[in-house]
C-alpha positions, -999 to +999 in steps of 0.1 A: +443+260-724+436+293-751+411+304-730+426+305-695+460+326-718+438+349-729+420+357-697+456+359-676+464+383-704+437+402-694+438+400-656+474+414-656+463+440-676+435+447-656+457+448-623+485+466-637+463+494-649+447+494-616+475+494-592+493+519-614+463+541-609+459+536-575+497+546-569+489+579-574+477+586-545+506+568-519+491+586-490+461+562-490+483+536-484+498+552-453+464+561-442+451+522-450+480+510-430+472+530-397+436+518-401+445+486-407+468+485-372+440+505-350+413+480-364+438+449-352+444+468-322+408+467-312+404+432-321+435+421-300+417+443-274+384+430-278+394+390-275+419+399-249+388+407-229+379+372-230+406+361-219+420+383-194+400+366-164+409+330-167+382+326-193+388+304-225+364+298-258+357+259-255+388+244-268+406+271-279+433+285-259+444+320-263+469+314-294+446+293-309+420+319-309+450+345-323+450+323-357+410+327-361+413+363-359+446+363-384+425+342-406+397+369-403+421+396-407+434+380-440+399+380-453+395+415-444+422+425-468+409+399-494+382+415-490+393+448-495+417+443-522+395+419-545+358+417-540+350+450-526+361+472-552+350+449-580+316+435-566+303+467-549+306+485-584+280+461-601+256+483-587+269+515-600+271+495-635+235+488-635+222+525-623+246+540-645+234+519-675+271+516-678+268+476-676+254+478-714+290+480-725+303+454-701+278+428-718+289+443-753+327+433-750+339+397-763+345+381-725+328+368-694+306+398-680+312+378-650+349+374-649+352+415-660+328+425-628+347+399-609+382+410-618+384+447-632+402+462-606+424+456-574+427+479-544+463+477-528+447+493-497+435+459-487+473+450-487+483+459-447+456+439-435+465+406-457+498+415-441+490+418-402+468+385-409+497+366-421+520+379-390+494+372-364+489+337-380+528+332-383+535+342-347+509+321-331+515+290-352+553+294-339+539+302-304+517+266-308+550+249-326+528+241-362+545+224-383+551+240-417+531+215-438+504+223-418+503+260-431+499+244-465+472+224-462+451+246-439+450+272-471+427+246-493+400+252-472+409+288-465+406+285-503+372+270-505+360+299-482+371+325-502+351+311-528+319+309-509+326+340-500+332+359-533+297+337-545+274+349-518+288+387-525+284+387-565+247+367-561+239+400-539+252+420-566+232+402-592+204+408-573+207+450-584+193+441-614+159+439-598+170+463-565+192+489-577+200+501-542+214+473-522+243+489-506+226+479-471+221+441-482+257+443-483+264+457-453+242+430-436+266+402-452+296+418-441+282+423-406+275+387-404+305+380-418+322+397-384+310+363-366+338+350-381+364+370-358+359+343-330+357+307-331+325+292-333+325+275-299+326+309-288+285+313-301+258+295-286+240+258-307+217+275-323+241+307-338+267+278-345+243+263-369+232+292-385+268+303-394+276+267-405+248+256-426+233+290-432+259+318-439+291+296-437+311+320-419+323+288-399+341+276-431+359+313-435+377+312-403+372+284-380+374+255-404+408+265-416+421+272-382+411+235-371+428+224-400+457+240-391+454+228-359+452+196-367+424+188-350+396+188-379+378+161-396+389+157-435+347+153-441+346+189-429+377+201-456+357+180-482+323+199-472+338+231-477+351+219-511+315+209-518+299+242-507+327+262-528+315+246-562+281+244-555+282+285-546+302+293-577+278+271-599+247+287-584+265+321-586+269+318-622+239+303-631+220+331-609+242+356-633+227+345-664+191+344-649+195+378-636+205+392-672+174+378-684+155+405-669+183+435-673+171+465-694+196+480-715+200+516-711+197+519-747+163+499-748 
């Protein structure tokens, strides 16, 4: 309990400092909002191209596909707010040798690297994603309790995404410049913009069992629509726990090969 309280105090200090620093540039928030609006408009237009001629993804109506898109927008906001500002800095920490100072701190280095800062510029995507989900859910007459249940696999999906991103960041200890690798991951995650039914069988397998994109958007959407099997939710939970354990173990393993800037 003391461990949890101590880390919570540190987290509040981290985030309050980061937000205070970011709010010095408030015009950026307006630009981020306009960018998010433009991105969502583009996504809606792209999705509408499939549906305007009467075509539908197998088993997915327009409103149901909107829920998947809303979850994807929510995912983008989460990544921009919490993941990218922290995990993309791991490479810079290794390049500049400042990782030494992180390792000397009396706190978990993985926690420090994962939660040191937060960016409010991803908040518009979080807001627009929730609005899109709420709009589509209202049209489909989704019950309020369904939103609570869908948050469970969504949470598991976010943990899985964090773990994958962190492990990629950790590889910078061997391969210093890995920006292209993280961009490849973000590119693959773009597949979550549409339901898995939009892709051929081979791609569905890849985006479910190799790069778990399906667990990020499609599974939470099916849970919200009350048509997912419990086994898929349990699988999402098992995958998240396994990836968290692997990420933690991989970080400890990677540190064995880290050559400090002072050595």
